[in-house]
ROVEXNU-563661 format. One record per atom (N, C-alpha, C, CB): residue in one letter; z, y, x. Coordinates in pm, whole numbers, plus 50000, padded with zeros to 5 digits. Glycine has a CB too. Layout:
! residues N
AZYX/...
This chain:
! residues 289
M290447184819065/M289407185618964/M288327195219010/M289987190118827/S287097190819011/S285997199319052/S285657209318942/S284767191019088/A284857219218978/A284497229618882/A283297225618797/A284197242518954/R282717213918822/R281557209718745/R281917207818598/R280977196818803/A280937209518511/A281147206818370/A281177191718349/A280057213418282/M282137187218271/M282217173018240/M281147169418139/M283627169318187/T280837156618128/T279817152318034/T280437150117898/T279137139518083/G279697153517794/G280097150517658/G281147159917602/G280607136717652/A280927164117479/A281877172917411/A283007164817350/A281167181217303/I284087171717318/I285207165917246/I285307172917111/I286547167217326/L285297165117004/L285527170216870/L287027169616845/L284717162016762/S287657181216828/S289117182116816/S289487186016674/S289697192416917/L290097176616605/L290407178416464/L291927178616446/L289757167016377/Q292487190616438/Q293927192116426/Q294277206116377/Q294627189216560/S295547209616380/S295997222116321/S295567234216404/S297507221916307/H295707245816341/H295427258516409/H296467268616365/H293967263716379/V296947276616460/V297877287416427/V297317300716475/V299257284816490/V297637311116401/V297197324516440/V297977329216562/V297367334516323/Y299297327116558/Y300177331316666/Y300717319116739/Y301347339916611/G300617319316871/G301167308316950/G300117298116987/G302287301716874/H300597286717036/H299707276417089/H300207262617051/H299587277617243/V299767257916935/V299967244016894/V298657238916836/V301127242816789/G298517225716828/G297297219916772/G296077224116851/G297137223916626/N295027228116778/N293817232516846/N294057244816933/N292737235516744/S295057252816896/S295377264516977/S295967260717113/S296347273516903/A296477248317123/A296997243417251/A295997234717324/A298277235717229/A294957230217255/A294027220417313/A292707226417359/A293767209617214/V292147235617280/V290767239817304/V290617247317436/V290277248617189/F291397257717457/F291267265517581/F291547257017705/F292217277517578/P292637249117709/P292857240817828/P291707231017855/P294137233117813/L291147225117751/L290007216117772/L288807223817826/L289627209017641/Q288617235717777/Q287517244017830/Q287757247617977/Q287367256817747/R289017250018014/R289327253018154/R289037241118245/R290797257218168/L289047229018187/L288687217118264/L287167214818267/L289377204918206/G286437223318200/G284987221918198/G284437214118082/G284547215518322/R285267211717981/R284847204017864/R284327213217754/R285997195517812/E283227209517692/E282797215617568/E283687210017457/E281267212917539/V284267218717375/V285177214517269/V284727220517137/V286647218717300/W284687211917034/W284307216316901/W285507214716808/W283067208416849/P286227225516778/P287417224316694/P287097224616545/P288397235316726/I287717215516472/I287757216116327/I289237216716289/I287007203716259/H289627226716212/H291027228716180/H291427221116053/H291327243716164/T292547214116061/T293067207115944/T293937216215859/T293867194815988/V294627225415924/V295427235515854/V295277248615930/V296937231315843/Q295567259615864/Q295727272215935/Q297037278415891/Q294517281915907/F297937280115988/F299237286115964/F299337299116043/F300387276416002/S300187308015998/S300407320516071/S301037317816207/S301287330015990/S301857307316213/S302557303716337/S303017289316324/S303767313416366/H303687284316426/H304337271316416/H305287271516296/H305107267816549/A305367260216226/A306177259616104/A307667261216131/A305937246616033/G308077260616257/G309477262616291/G309947277016282/G309737257516428/Y309007286616270/Y309377300516254/Y309707303416108/Y308247309716303/P310797310616082/P311097314315944/P310017323615890/P312477320915934/G309617321215767/G308637329915704/G307197326915736/G308917343715742/F306917315415799/F305517312315831/F304717310615702/F305407299515919/R303427312815710/R302537311715595/R301317303515635/R302117325915543/G300547299315535/G299307292115560/G299167280215469/G299227287615703/R298107272515491/R297857260915405/R296997250715477/R297187265315275/A297007238815420/A296097228315467/A294717230615405/A296637214115431/F293697227015479/F292337227915427/F291997215315347/F291327229915542/E290997216415263/E290557204915185/E289797195115273/E289677209515067/A289967182415241/A289227172115316/A287727174315306/A289587158115264/S287277179615193/S285847181815173/S285287191915273/S285567186515031/L286097201615313/L285637211415411/L285387204715546/L286657222715426/I286257195315583/I286057187915708/I284777179715699/I287267178815738/D284567173115585/D283337165415565/D282107174415579/D283337158715427/E282187186515523/E281047195615531/E280757199815675/E281307208015445/C281807202615749/C281607206615889/C280977195415970/C282937210715952/V281437183015948/V280877171616020/V279437169215978/V281717158915995/A279147170615847/A277777169015799/A276857179415863/A277717170015646/G277377191515882/G276577201715948/G276277198316093/G277287215015941/L277277192316162/L277027187916299/L275987176816304/L278337183216365/E276057167816206/E275047157116196/E273657163116175/E275387147516080/A273587173116089/A272287178716052/A271557184916170/A272467189115943/I272307190216266/I271657196516382/I271607187116502/I272387209316420/G272027174616481/G271937164716588/G272967166416698/G270587165116648/A274057173616669/A275027176616774/A275907164716810/A275897188116733/L276187155816714/L277147145216738/L276697135516848/L277387137516611/S275427134716874/S274947125916981/S275377130917118/S273427124716976/R275817143617125/R276267149417252/R277797149617262/R275707163617269/C278457142617171/C279907142617166/C280437129317221/C280417145017021/E281447130017306/E281967118217374/E283257112817315/E282187121417518/A283967121217239/A285267116717189/A285707125117070/A286317117317299/L286537118916986/L287257125816880/L288737126016917/L287027118916740/L289377137616904/L290807139116924/L291407143916792/L291117149117039/T292397136516741/T293087141216622/T294567143116651/T292897131416505/G295157153016582/G296577155816593/G297187157716456/G296817168316679/Y297787169216432/Y298437172016303/Y297387172316192/Y299227185516308/L297617164316088/L296617162915982/L296967170415854/L296417148515951/G298247172015825/G298637179315706/G298767170815581/G297667190115680/E297717163215549/E297687155015428/E296997141715459/E296947162415312/P297367130815389/P296687118015413/P295187118515387/P297297107415327/D294747126415287/D293317126715259/D292537133815370/D293047133515126/I293217142815443/I292577148815560/I292397138215668/I293417160815614/G293367129115677/G293227118015770/G292017109415738/G294467109415768/E291797106915611/E290607099115573/E289337106515612/E290607096315421/A289337119615599/A288177127515643/A288007126515794/A288327142315601/A289127125815866/A289047124216012/A288397111016048/A290447125216075/L288727100315975/L288097087416001/L286627087715965/L288807076315923/R286277094615858/R284847095915825/R284117103515936/R284657103115689/A284797113415994/A284207120616107/A283977111316224/A285097132416149/F284947102516250/F284787093116361/F283637083316334/F286097085416384/H283517078716211/H282417069416179/H281067076416201/H282537064316033/A280977089116159/A279737096616181/A279467098316330/A279817110416113/L280537100916406/L280377102316551/L279897089316614/L281707106716615/R280477078216573/R280077065416629/R278627061816595/R281007054416579/R278177065916476/R276767063316442/R275837070816536/R276477067416295/A276217082916571/A275377091216657/A275587088416805/A275627105716629/S276817084516841/S277187082416981/S278047069816988/S277957094917039/P277407057916993/P278147045216980/P279247043117083/P277187034016989/A279177049417198/A280207047617301/A281367057417287/A279587048917438/A281337066017186/A282387076017170/A283737069417146/A282057085517054/V284807075917193/V286147070517179/V286967079417086/V286847069117317/Y288027073717030/Y288917080816940/Y290307081117001/Y288937074216799/A290807093117028/A292167095017079/A293027100616965/A292177104517204/C294017093116925/C294867096716811/C296257100616859/C294957085016711/D296627113016835/D298007117416855/D298687116316719/D298077132316914/P299487106016696/P300037103616561/P301217112816532/P300477089016547/V300917125016496/V301957135116475/V302717131916346/V301337149416468/I303947127416363/I304797123316251/I306117130716253/I305047108216256/G306737131716369/G308047138116379/G308507138516522/G309077130816294/D309797141016540/D310337142316675/D311837139716672/D310037156516734/S312387136116785/S313827133816795/S314577146616760/S314207129016938/G315627145216682/G316397156816640/G315937162616509/G316347167216743/R314617162116483/R314077167416358/R313747156416259/R312827175616386/G313487144416311/G313057133616224/G311607135416181/G313957132716102/V311247129216069/V309887130316016/V309717144215955/V309597119115910/Y308667151415998/Y308437164715941/Y307057166015875/Y308577175216050/T306297155215871/T305007155615803/T305167151715657/T303997146215873/R304157154015579/R304217151315436/R304177136315408/R303057158315364/P304677132415291/P304697118115257/P303297111815269/P305227116115114/G303257100115329/G302017092715342/G301287094815473/G301127096415233/V301607105515546/V300897108215671/V301247097915777/V301207122415722/G302537095015792/G302937084915890/G302337071415860/G304437083815895/E302347067715733/E301757054915694/E300257054715719/E302047052015546/F299607066215700/F298177066815731/F297917064015878/F297607080515692/F298697070315965/F298527067716108/F298747052916139/F299487076316189/R299827047216086/R300177033316118/R299167023416062/R301567030116063/D298737025515938/D297937015415870/D296437017715877/D298347014815728/R296007030015907/R294577033015903/R294057038316037/R294297043115793/A294637049316084/A294057056016201/A294167047716327/A294717069416222/L295347042116354/L295547035016480/L294697022316488/L297007031516497/R294307016916375/R293417005216377/R292087008416442/R293177000116235/E291667021016434/E290357024916487/E290457032616618/E289617033216384/A291677036116657/A291847044416777/A291697036216905/A293207051116774/D291137042417006/D291087036717141/D292297040717222/D289807040917213/I292787052917198/I293907058617273/I294927063817173/I293427069917369/A296207061217198/A297287066717115/A298287073817205/A297977055617032/T298787085317158/T299687093317243/T300937097517165/T298957105817299/P301737088117116/P302947091917042/P304057096817135/P303447080116961/N304977104617078/N306207107317151/N307167095617127/N306847120917108/A308347096117187/A309277084817176/A309707082317032/A310507087317262/F309947092916956/F310317091316815/F309207084516737/F310657104916752/E307977088916760/E306837083316686/E306577068916724/E305577091616710/L306757065616853/L306627051616895/L307617042916819/L306847050317047/A308867047316809/A309887039616738/A309557038516590/A311257046016756/W309087049216530/W308747049116387/W307587039516360/W308397063316338/L306587040016443/L305387031816421/L305637016916445/L304277036516512/T306477013716540/T306656999616581/T307966993616535/T306556998516730/Q308847002116478/Q310196997616439/Q310966992116559/Q310106986916329/R310686997816675/R311396994316799/R311807007216867/R310506985416894/E313087008516897/E313577020516963/E314017016717104/E314747027016883/P313147018417203/P313437013217338/P314537021117407/P312187013517422/T315407013617474/T316467019817555/T316357016017702/T317837015917501/N315487006317735/N315337002317874/N313866998917901/N316246990217909/R313616995118025/R312236992518068/R311566981517986/R312216988818215/S312216970117970/S311586958917899/S311356962317752/S312456946417911/E312296969617691/E312116973417551/E310986983517535/E313416979117494/A310836992417632/A309747002117626/A308396995017634/A309877012417739/K308286985517725/K307036978017738/K306756969917612/K307076968817861/A307806964117552/A307636956417429/A307186965517314/A308936949317392/A307736977717307/A307336987017201/A305886991417217/A308266999217200/I305476993917341/I304086997917364/I303146986217334/I303887002817510/T303566974117367/T302766962317333/T302636961117182/T303396949517391/A303706964017108/A303636964016962/A302696974916912/A305036965816902/L302636986216983/L301696996816946/L300266992116965/L301947009417030/Y299996984717074/Y298656979117094/Y298246970416975/Y298606970917224/A299206963216920/A298896954216808/A298396961816686/A300136945916771/L298716974816678/L298226983116569/L296786987616591/L299126995116551/G296266986116714/G294866989416735/G294486995416868/G294456998516634/P295207005516919/P294727012217042/P294807003417165/P295527024817066/K293937006317261/K293886998717386/K294607006017499/K292436996017427/I294727019317486/I295357027817586/I296497035317517/I294327037717652/A297637036517585/A298767043517525/A299417052917625/A299797033617471/L299847064217575/L300697073417650/L301887076717561/L299907086617693/V303087074317611/V304297077617536/V305047088517612/V305207064917516/T305357099317542/T306027110717603/T307487111417559/T305307123817568/S308267119117633/S309657122217597/S310567110117592/S309697129217465/L310297100117673/L311167088317676/L312447091317754/L310427076317737/S313547086417701/S314817087317771/S315457073617769/S315757098117707/L315277066117879/L315767052417888/L317107052217961/L314737043517960/E317697040517969/E319037039718028/E319057043218176/E319587025818009/D317907042218244/D317857046018385/D317197059618406/D317117035518464/T316947067018297/T316387080418310/T317517090318337/T315607084418181/P317487097418447/P318547107118474/P318627117718364/P318317113818609/A319787123318346/A319987133318241/A319127145618263/A321457137318234/D318747148318387/D317967160218417/D316477157118431/D318467166618544/A316017146018371/A314617141918384/A314077137118250/A314477130918490/I312767136318241/I312047130818126/I311037120618178/I311337142118042/D310927109318109/D309967099118148/D308757099118054/D310627085418148/L307607096518112/L306377093818038/L305867080318085/L305297105118060/V305377072217992/V304867058918027/V303467057417969/V305807047717975/A302547052718051/A301187049918007/A300867035218032/A300157059018081/G300007029717951/G299577015917967/G298127014317928/G300447006617884/D297487004117983/D296087001417952/D295866987517894/D295247003018077/G296926981517841/G296826968217784/G297166957217882/G295466966017732/E297146960218011/E297466950318113/E298606954918202/E296246947518198/R298626967618236/R299656972918327/R300286985318267/R299046976218466/F301476988818320/F302207000518274/F302537009318395/F303486996418198/W302597022418370/W302977031918474/W303967042018415/W301727039218532/R304967045418494/R305927055718452/R305807067718543/R307377050118454/L305927079618484/L305947092018559/L307167099818512/L304617100218541/R307937104718608/R309177111918577/R309067126318624/R310407104918643/T309397135618536/T309407149718572/T310797155418547/T308327157618493/P311147166218615/P312417172718586/P312457177918442/P312667184418684/R313627177318381/R313827183218248/R314067198118268/R315027176418171/L313237206118203/L313287220518226/L314307227718138/L311937226418205/G314847220918039/G315917226817960/G315457236717855/G316847233518049/I314167236817823/I313677245517716/I312817237217622/I312877257617774/H312697241817500/H311767235617406/H310667245617376/H312497231017275/V309437241617401/V308307250317369/V307387243017272/V307527254417498/N306827250617181/N305907244817084/N304577241317152/N305667254616968/G304017229817115/G302667226417158/G302537218617286/G301917238417172/A303647215517355/A303527208317482/A302927194417461/A304897207117550/G303317187717352/G302757174517324/G301287175117292/G303497168117210/D300847185517220/D299427187117188/D298627189517315/D299227198817089/L299187197517404/L298527199917533/L298427187117614/L299287210717613/M299497179317615/M299507166817691/M298437157217639/M300887160117683/S298347155617508/S297377146417451/S295947150417485/S297547145617300/A295667163317477/A294317168217506/A293957165917652/A294207183017472/L294887169217743/L294577167717885/L294517152917925/L295627174917970/F295367144617865/F295297130217894/F293937124717857/F296417122617819/L293447128317738/L292127123717695/L291047128317792/L291817128717553/A291067141117828/A290017146317916/A290007139218051/A290197161317937/H291177137218109/H291227130618239/H290917115718229/H292597132618303/W291267109518117/W290897095418099/W289387094118087/W291597089517975/L288757103018013/L287307102618001/L286627104418136/L286827113417904/D287227112418222/D286617115318352/D286647103318446/D287327126918416/K287757095818447/K287917084818543/K288107071018479/K289077087618631/R288357070718347/R288657058118276/R289837051018339/R287427048818274/S290847058718378/S292027053518445/S293277059218380/S291987056718597/A294137050518327/A295377055218265/A296317061918365/A296077043618197/P296547056218485/P297457063018578/P296907076418626/P297727054218697/H295597077418646/H295007090218684/H295207100518573/H293507088618715/A294947096518448/A295107105718336/A296557109818320/A294597099418207/L297477100418339/L298907103318329/L299327113518434/L299737090418346/A298977111118559/A299387120118667/A298767133918651/A298987114218802/S297497134518618/S296807147418609/S297327155618491/S295287145218594/A297457149118374/A297907156418256/A299367160718270/A297737147818131/A300227151618314/A301657154918324/A301907166018426/A302457142518362/S301177165918537/S301367176218639/S300977189918585/S300557172918764/S299877190518511/S299447203318454/S300407208118348/S298047202018396/V300837199018259/V301737203218152/V303067207818210/V301967191618052/Y303577200718310/Y304817205018373/Y304667219218431/Y305237195118484/G303547221518499/G303327234718556/G303287245618452/G302047234718634/V302597243018341/V302507253118234/V303877255418170/V301487248718127/V304607244718143/V305927246218080/V306897253218175/V306487232418038/A306847249918303/A307697256818400/A307387271718405/A307527250618540/A306107275218399/A305717289318398/A306187296018270/A304187290818413/T306127288618160/T306607293818031/T308107296718038/T306297283917917/A308847287418098/A310297289318112/A310597301418201/A310947276718171/A309847302918308/A310077314218398/A309837327618330/A309177313018521/L308927327518233/L308617339718158/L309507341418036/L307177339618115/N310397331418014/N311317331717900/N310567332917767/N312297343417914/K309517324917755/K308707325117634/K308967312717549/K307207326117669/R308727313717420/R308857302317330/R307527295117313/R309377306817195/E306437302517327/E305097296817316/E304527294317455/E304167306217235/L303727283817469/L303137280317597/L302407292217659/L302187268617581/A302677294317787/A302047305317860/A300677301017910/A302947310017978/L299797297517819/L298497292117857/L297627302217930/L297767287017736/I297707314717891/I296877324717956/I297417327718095/I296817337717872/E298717330418103/E299317333918232/E299237322318332/E300787338018211/A299337310018282/A299397298318371/A298097290118369/A300557289318332/Q297007296318329/Q295777288618309/Q295267281918436/Q294707297618254/D295507287818552/D295027281518675/D295757268318703/D295207291018793/L296977266918649/L297737254518670/L297177242918588/L299197256718635/I296337245918491/I295707235318414/I294757227418503/I294957241018291/R294037234418588/R293087227918678/R293697224218811/R291897236918701/R294627232518860/R295217230118992/R296727232218986/R294587239519099/P297457222318936/P298917223818931/P299517224919070/P299547212118856/H300577232819080/H301227234519211/H301937221919256/H302217246119205/K302527214719162/K303247202519194/K302567190819125/K304737203519151/V302187180719200/V301507169019146/V302477157219149/V300197165819226/F302697151119034/F303597139819021/F302797126819029/F304397140518889/A303357116919094/A302687104019110/A303347093619021/A302707099419257/P302567086318943/P303167075518862/P303507063418945/P302237071518749/E304457055518896/E304827043018962/E304587031518867/E306317043319008/E304317019918923/E304147008018840/E305477005818764/E303756995318927/F305337003118636/F306527002318549/F306776988118503/F306367011518427/
């Protein structure tokens, strides 16, 4: 990745935490390290990831998001924006505000793309979002999205297909395309040929599929999926190539998570490992899937 500034800003509409790195706290700085201008709008503000006992905070009103977008319209900023990225929404009505933001963006910048990370739940935890949020992603947001980046649990929830092998994974991603997006990245896949000490990621562009396998590091850190979605979008915008975006994003995320594990931290070591966002030490190559 060159040091040049990339073209077009990214409007990032997702959660924010005071402590740690999830949502916008996991996306904004890494995108800036790639040379991207990022405009964050927070859907919620929490003291920390909700997995910590005693966390505090609240979701913001949808009207506040509308006001922020209207302010960007008023100063003519949206014409300089290349993409909308959404993640954790908090409430279904915040999702509707996110779609209104995308419509405003498209009016100002007709070629802008929408990358939707349909944050619904995860394996082991199940659905952890509020009632109606998953249905909003399935029935409303994905219809308008260009890119979708679910984890394996979310892919199964959205498509009612739980893949265990290569053909089932491709069928599930094809079913995801039927909901709207043209580009897909699925994280945290564990198929029948996935070694116990590895994790698979699969990307597709509507015609072809690619798999990338990384070692399983044996730790769980908050925000890795948010970081992956942000970096995948940035690299896809740069080259318009799903395998390029897959390889670049996965290599950086692996490097950051490995550094986090080495430091024995629970939160992503984004500051300590920031150089790995642009120049990961180990680069993984995807294979045709």
